[in-house]
C-alpha positions as CSV (number, residue, x, y, z in Angstrom):
1,M,36.9,193.3,166.0
2,N,33.5,193.8,167.8
3,N,31.8,191.4,170.3
4,T,29.9,189.5,167.5
5,E,32.9,189.0,165.4
6,D,34.8,187.6,168.5
7,L,32.0,185.2,169.2
8,D,31.9,184.0,165.5
9,H,35.7,183.5,165.7
10,A,35.6,181.5,168.9
11,S,32.7,179.4,167.7
12,S,34.5,178.5,164.5
13,L,37.7,177.4,166.4
14,L,35.6,175.3,168.8
15,L,33.9,173.7,165.8
16,V,37.3,172.7,164.5
17,R,38.6,171.4,167.8
18,D,35.4,169.3,168.3
19,A,35.6,167.8,164.9
20,M,39.3,166.8,165.4
21,N,38.5,165.1,168.7
22,R,35.7,163.2,167.1
23,T,38.0,162.2,164.2
24,T,40.4,160.4,166.5
25,A,38.0,159.2,169.4
26,D,37.0,156.0,167.9
27,L,40.4,154.8,166.7
28,P,41.4,151.4,168.4
29,A,44.7,151.4,170.6
30,L,47.6,149.9,168.8
31,P,49.2,146.8,170.6
32,D,52.8,146.8,171.8
33,L,54.7,144.9,169.1
34,S,58.2,143.5,169.2
35,G,60.5,141.5,167.1
36,P,59.6,140.9,163.5
37,A,56.0,142.0,164.1
38,R,57.1,145.5,165.0
39,A,57.6,146.7,161.5
40,Q,54.1,145.7,160.6
41,G,52.8,147.6,163.6
42,L,54.7,150.6,162.6
43,R,53.3,150.6,159.1
44,R,49.8,150.3,160.6
45,R,50.4,153.1,162.9
46,A,51.7,155.3,160.1
47,R,48.6,154.5,158.0
48,V,46.4,155.4,161.0
49,R,48.2,158.7,161.5
50,A,47.9,159.5,157.8
51,A,44.1,158.8,157.8
52,I,43.8,161.0,161.0
53,G,45.8,163.8,159.2
54,G,43.6,163.6,156.1
55,G,40.4,163.7,158.2
56,V,41.7,166.6,160.2
57,L,42.8,168.5,157.2
58,T,39.3,168.0,155.7
59,V,37.5,169.3,158.7
60,V,39.8,172.3,159.0
61,A,39.2,173.0,155.2
62,V,35.5,172.9,155.7
63,A,35.6,175.1,158.8
64,V,37.7,177.6,157.1
65,A,35.5,177.7,154.1
66,G,32.6,178.4,156.4
67,A,34.4,181.1,158.2
68,V,35.1,182.8,154.8
69,A,31.5,182.6,154.0
70,L,30.6,184.4,157.1
71,P,29.5,188.0,156.5
72,D,31.7,190.6,157.9
73,S,33.8,188.1,159.7
74,G,37.0,190.0,159.4
75,W,39.2,186.9,158.7
76,G,39.8,184.7,155.9
77,A,41.4,181.4,155.2
78,T,44.4,182.0,157.2
79,G,42.5,183.4,160.2
80,I,43.0,180.3,162.2
81,G,46.5,181.3,162.8
82,V,47.9,177.8,162.8
83,A,51.2,177.9,160.7
84,A,52.3,174.8,158.8
85,Q,55.3,173.0,160.4
86,P,57.9,171.3,158.3
87,S,58.0,167.6,158.9
88,D,61.1,165.4,159.2
89,S,60.5,162.8,156.5
90,R,64.0,161.1,157.0
91,P,63.5,157.3,157.9
92,Q,64.3,156.7,161.5
93,P,66.3,153.5,162.5
94,Q,64.1,150.8,163.8
95,P,65.0,148.5,166.8
96,P,66.6,145.3,165.9
97,V,65.2,141.9,165.8
98,H,66.6,140.1,168.9
99,L,68.0,136.6,168.1
100,E,69.5,134.5,170.8
101,P,73.1,133.1,169.9
102,S,73.6,129.3,169.7
103,P,75.6,127.7,172.5
104,G,79.3,128.9,171.9
105,E,78.2,131.5,169.4
106,S,78.9,135.2,170.0
107,S,76.6,138.1,169.2
108,M,76.9,141.8,168.7
109,A,76.2,142.3,172.4
110,D,79.6,140.8,173.1
111,L,81.5,143.5,171.1
112,P,83.2,146.6,172.6
113,A,80.8,149.5,172.8
114,D,82.5,151.5,170.1
115,E,82.6,148.6,167.6
116,R,79.0,147.6,168.2
117,A,78.0,151.2,167.6
118,R,79.9,151.2,164.4
119,Q,78.3,148.0,163.2
120,E,74.8,149.1,164.0
121,Q,75.4,152.4,162.1
122,F,76.4,150.3,159.1
123,Q,73.3,148.1,159.5
124,N,71.0,151.2,159.9
125,R,72.5,152.5,156.5
126,A,72.0,149.2,154.8
127,V,68.4,148.6,155.8
128,P,66.9,151.4,153.7
129,V,69.2,150.7,150.8
130,L,68.3,146.9,150.7
131,Q,64.6,147.7,151.4
132,G,64.4,149.9,148.3
133,L,66.2,147.5,146.1
134,L,64.8,144.0,147.1
135,P,61.5,143.0,145.7
136,E,58.2,143.6,147.7
137,G,57.8,139.9,148.4
138,V,60.7,140.1,150.9
139,G,58.6,142.4,153.1
140,T,59.8,144.9,155.6
141,L,63.4,144.6,156.4
142,Q,64.9,144.8,159.8
143,R,68.4,144.6,161.1
144,T,69.3,142.0,163.8
145,D,71.3,142.1,167.0
146,L,73.1,138.8,166.3
147,S,75.4,139.7,163.4
148,V,76.2,142.7,161.4
149,R,75.6,140.6,158.2
150,L,72.2,139.3,159.3
151,Y,68.8,141.1,158.4
152,Q,65.1,139.7,158.3
153,G,62.3,140.5,155.9
154,T,58.8,139.9,157.1
155,K,55.5,139.9,155.1
156,D,52.2,138.2,155.8
157,G,53.6,136.3,158.7
158,K,56.4,134.9,156.7
159,T,60.0,135.6,157.7
160,F,62.9,135.6,155.0
161,T,66.5,135.6,156.4
162,V,68.7,138.1,154.3
163,V,72.5,137.8,154.7
164,F,74.5,140.9,153.4
165,S,78.3,140.2,153.7
166,V,81.4,142.2,152.6
167,R,84.2,140.2,154.1
168,P,87.9,140.9,153.6
169,T,90.0,138.1,152.3
170,G,93.7,137.6,151.6
171,S,93.0,135.7,148.5
172,D,92.7,137.1,145.0
173,T,90.9,134.0,143.8
174,D,87.1,134.0,143.3
175,P,86.1,130.7,144.7
176,R,82.5,130.7,143.2
177,T,81.6,129.4,139.8
178,C,78.4,129.3,137.8
179,L,77.5,125.6,137.7
180,E,73.9,124.5,137.0
181,V,73.8,121.2,138.9
182,K,71.1,119.4,141.2
183,G,68.4,121.9,140.2
184,R,70.5,125.0,140.7
185,T,70.0,127.8,138.0
186,C,72.7,130.4,137.5
187,K,73.2,133.6,135.7
188,K,76.1,135.9,135.1
189,G,76.0,139.7,135.1
190,A,78.6,142.6,135.4
191,L,79.1,145.7,137.5
192,P,79.5,149.0,135.8
193,D,83.2,148.4,136.0
194,G,83.0,145.1,134.4
195,T,83.4,143.1,137.6
196,E,81.6,139.8,137.0
197,V,78.7,139.0,139.3
198,I,77.2,135.5,139.7
199,A,73.6,135.1,140.7
200,S,72.1,131.6,141.6
201,T,69.0,129.9,142.8
202,S,69.4,126.7,144.4
203,P,67.0,124.1,146.1
204,V,67.5,123.8,149.8
205,N,66.1,121.6,152.6
206,D,64.2,118.8,151.0
207,G,64.4,120.4,147.6
208,D,61.0,121.9,147.7
209,V,62.0,125.5,148.3
210,T,64.9,127.7,146.8
211,E,67.4,130.1,148.2
212,S,68.8,132.9,146.0
213,R,72.1,134.7,146.2
214,I,74.6,136.9,144.4
215,F,78.4,136.8,144.7
216,F,81.2,138.9,143.5
217,R,84.7,140.1,144.3
218,Y,85.3,143.7,145.0
219,N,88.9,145.0,145.7
220,K,89.9,143.3,148.9
221,S,86.5,141.7,149.9
222,N,84.1,138.9,148.9
223,V,80.6,140.3,148.6
224,S,77.5,138.3,148.8
225,L,73.8,138.8,149.4
226,S,71.4,135.8,149.9
227,V,67.7,135.5,150.6
228,S,66.6,132.3,152.3
229,P,63.1,130.7,152.1
230,H,60.4,130.6,154.9
231,D,60.6,127.0,155.9
232,A,57.5,126.7,157.8
233,S,55.2,127.7,155.0
234,H,57.4,126.1,152.3
235,T,57.8,129.5,150.6
236,S,60.9,130.0,148.4
237,A,63.0,133.1,148.5
238,P,60.8,135.8,146.7
239,V,63.6,137.1,144.5
240,T,65.0,136.1,141.1
241,N,68.5,136.0,139.6
242,D,67.7,138.9,137.4
243,Q,66.5,140.9,140.4
244,L,69.6,140.3,142.2
245,L,71.9,141.2,139.3
246,T,70.0,144.5,139.1
247,L,70.4,145.1,142.9
248,A,74.2,144.5,142.6
249,K,74.6,147.3,140.0
250,A,72.5,149.8,142.0
251,P,74.9,152.8,143.0
252,A,73.5,152.9,146.6
253,F,74.3,149.3,147.0
254,L,77.9,149.7,145.6
255,D,78.3,152.6,148.0
256,L,77.6,150.2,150.9
257,V,80.1,147.7,149.5
258,K,82.7,150.5,149.0
259,S,82.3,151.5,152.5
260,A,82.5,148.2,154.0
261,D,85.6,147.2,151.9
262,A,87.4,150.5,153.0
263,E,86.4,150.0,156.7
264,P,85.5,146.3,157.2
265,V,82.7,145.5,159.7
266,E,83.5,141.7,159.4
267,E,86.4,139.8,160.4
268,A,88.9,138.7,157.5
269,Q,88.0,135.5,155.9
270,K,90.5,132.7,156.6
271,I,91.7,130.8,153.6
272,L,92.8,127.4,154.7
273,P,95.1,125.2,152.5
274,A,93.5,122.1,150.9
275,G,93.3,119.3,153.3
276,E,93.2,121.3,156.5
C-alpha cells in the first residue's frame, strides 16, 4: 500500500470515529433509578443503546460504501477490520424491589445464606416466565426481597402485586370452590393432565376494583397465582380469568410448579382442625 492509500485509509477511519462520537455526544445522562422504577430505567437505557447501535451501524455502512467507491483504495467492505462479536442475549437477573417487613414479620434477609440464595434463584427463574405469560398491562415484573412468593409489576407509574405460591400441604383436600357470590366471577379450566384449575375475579377494598387469581392442587402442593389492583389509582388487576387459565397450562409455568413441588421454597401449609 503506497502513501496515498495509507492516507485514504486513515482518513476513512477518522471519519467513522468522528461520526460515532457525534452520534452519542448529545444523549442525556440517565438518572440512577432504584426500586420499582429501576426496570423502567433499564428499558429506557436499552432503547437508547439500540438507537446508538443503529446510528453507528448506519454511519459505518456509509463510510464503508464510500471507501469501496474510492479508486484504487486497495480495501473493500471488510477493510475496516472490526470483527463482529457475538452478544449474550440471555436475560440478566435484576435487583429485587426492597420491601420493609412489618413489625414482627420476617423477610428473606433473615434466612440462612444458602437458603436465601436458593430462593432468589427460584425467583430469578420465575420472573422471565411470568413476564412472558402475564398480559402487558401488568408491566415489568421484578422479584422482591421480602418473600419468595412476592413479585411486583410496574407500568405507567402503577404497581401491581403478584403472588406466586407453590406451598406444600399435608391435606389432599382442595379447599377452594368456584362460587360466584358478592360480585365474584369464576371460571374452571384444566391442566393437560386433567387437573382442575379455578380462576376467579373478585371485588376488593370498597368494591370499586378487582383482584384476579388462579388456584389448583398439584401433587403435594397448593398452587396459586394472584394479581392485585393498584389502589391509589383505583385500577383493577389487568388480567382476566381466561388469561390466567391459559397461563396455568403453559409448559414453562408448569415446570416452575413441578420444581417447587419437588424442592419446596415455602414452608408447609398448616391445616388446623375446625374451631382452632
